[in-house]
C-alpha positions as CSV (number, residue, x, y, z in Angstrom):
1,M,-109.7,127.3,152.1
2,A,-107.1,126.6,149.6
3,T,-104.7,128.2,147.1
4,T,-104.7,126.7,143.6
5,S,-102.6,127.6,140.6
6,R,-103.2,127.2,137.0
7,K,-101.0,127.7,134.0
8,V,-102.2,128.1,130.4
9,L,-100.6,128.8,127.0
10,R,-102.6,131.3,125.0
11,L,-101.9,131.5,121.2
12,S,-103.4,134.6,119.5
13,F,-103.9,134.9,115.8
14,N,-105.1,137.6,113.3
15,T,-107.9,136.4,111.1
16,A,-108.7,137.2,107.4
17,L,-111.4,139.6,108.4
18,G,-109.1,141.5,110.7
19,S,-110.3,140.2,114.1
20,A,-108.2,138.4,116.7
21,V,-108.8,134.9,118.0
22,S,-107.1,133.0,120.7
23,L,-106.5,129.3,121.5
24,T,-105.9,128.5,125.1
25,L,-104.1,125.3,126.0
26,P,-103.9,124.0,129.7
27,D,-100.8,122.9,131.4
28,P,-98.0,123.8,128.9
29,K,-94.7,121.9,129.3
30,A,-92.2,123.9,131.4
31,D,-89.5,123.7,128.8
32,L,-91.4,125.0,125.8
33,T,-89.5,127.7,123.8
34,A,-90.8,130.6,121.9
35,A,-89.4,129.1,118.7
36,Q,-91.3,125.8,119.2
37,I,-94.5,127.6,119.8
38,E,-94.1,129.8,116.8
39,A,-93.4,126.8,114.6
40,V,-96.7,125.2,115.7
41,M,-98.5,128.5,115.1
42,D,-97.0,128.6,111.6
43,Q,-98.2,125.1,110.9
44,I,-101.7,126.0,112.1
45,I,-101.8,128.9,109.7
46,A,-100.1,127.1,106.7
47,K,-102.4,124.0,107.0
48,N,-105.5,126.2,107.7
49,I,-106.4,123.9,110.6
50,F,-108.9,126.3,112.2
51,T,-111.4,128.8,110.8
52,G,-114.1,130.8,112.5
53,T,-116.5,133.7,112.1
54,G,-113.5,135.9,111.5
55,G,-112.3,133.7,108.7
56,D,-109.0,131.8,108.3
57,Y,-106.1,132.4,110.7
58,V,-103.6,134.4,108.7
59,S,-100.9,135.6,111.0
60,K,-99.5,135.3,114.6
61,R,-100.6,138.0,117.0
62,D,-99.3,137.1,120.4
63,I,-98.0,134.2,122.6
64,K,-98.5,134.2,126.4
65,I,-98.0,131.8,129.2
66,I,-100.5,132.8,131.9
67,D,-99.9,131.7,135.4
68,T,-102.7,132.4,137.9
69,A,-103.1,131.7,141.6
70,T,-106.5,131.6,143.3
71,N,-106.7,132.0,147.0
72,D,-110.1,130.7,148.2
73,L,-110.8,132.7,151.3
74,Y,-114.2,131.3,152.2
75,D,-115.5,127.8,152.6
76,P,-119.3,127.8,152.9
77,P,-120.7,125.7,155.8
78,A,-121.8,122.2,154.9
79,V,-125.5,121.8,154.7
């Protein structure tokens, strides 16, 4: 049994067809600022780096750093 934690940076964008899409990046640097992240998102939009079924990414929707802890309460017996 063990407890593990995981942190991800989730960047959400609005697409040309009105849907939302997210990019999830593992292990973000601890000292990232909102301004730095927004600047990268602006570059992704301006340079049209990604596109998908919803079309081009056209605007920023949300930024989240998600920190999860998982507490494994059961270890199956070795076979």
